[in-house]
N, C-alpha and C positions, 0 to 999 in steps of 0.2 A: 171284716172289708169285702167288697165286690167290684167286680168290675162291670160296666155297662158295654154295650155292642159300638158304642163310639170311643172307648179305651182299647178296645179290642182293633176296631179299623186303625186306629190310630199307632199299635203297637205292629200289624201285620206293614203297616205304610214304613215304618223305622226302620222295619225288619227287610225290604221290598220283597213282598211276601204279598201273591195276589189271592185275594180271600172274599169267596162267594160269600151271600146274605147267611145261608143255611149254613157252612162252615164258619161264620163266624158269630151264630146262635150257638152253636155246638162246642166250639171253643171256650165260647163264655161261660155255658156250664160247665164245662170241665174245669174251669179255674176258679171256677166260683167255688165248685165243691171241694177240689184240693185248700183253698183260703180256708172254708169251715172248718176241714179238719186241723189245719195248722192251730185254728182258734182255739178248737178242744182240745188240742196239746197242751197248749201255753197254759190252760187251767188247770193241768192237772200240780198238785203239788209235790214238790220234789227236792226241800229240803231237806238234808241230809244226807240224800243220796250221789256217794260222788260220783265223779264223771269217769265213764268209762271208753276207753281207747277202740274197743271192737267188741260187740256183743257178744262174742263166743272164747272170750276168754284171752284172745290175742293168740291162740295155737292153731298154727294151721296143720294139718294132717297130710304129710308127704310119704310117698311112696319111698321105700327104698332105691337111694342112686347106685344101681347096678348096669354093668354091660348087660344088654339082651340080644344082641345082634354083631356079630363080627363084618365090618368093612374089604370086599374085595377090591383093591386099589385097580387092579385089571377089569374088571366087571365094568364100574365106574369108569373107566378112560375108555372103554369101545366106541361109543358114541361121538365122543370128543372129535371136533375138524382137524383138532392139533394138540400133539402130548408131547414132553422130553422126560425124562427120567423120572417116571411117573406122577407128571405134573401137569397141568392143564394148562396148554400155550396161548396167550391171546394176543390179542394186536397191541401195538404202544399208543396209547391214546395222550401221552404228553411228551412233549418235544423238548 
């Protein structure tokens, strides 16, 4: 499958995107390269290969969840316009 310049212009029109002739040619070339890659991938024989949910085995390497800093409430409230009992005071927005 390949896209013509008319296809690119029509897609740009549907997306309400202004596109110049140079941009249309570049976009057509990039999309056609992507379609060629997809066609090559579809030709690969995958019979007997189990689908994978994640290419890395589905394991995420996470750091240990540990406290790295202490919260200084007085320091955090120092620049607050209004504070009461260690909390920020904000104006009422719902009547």
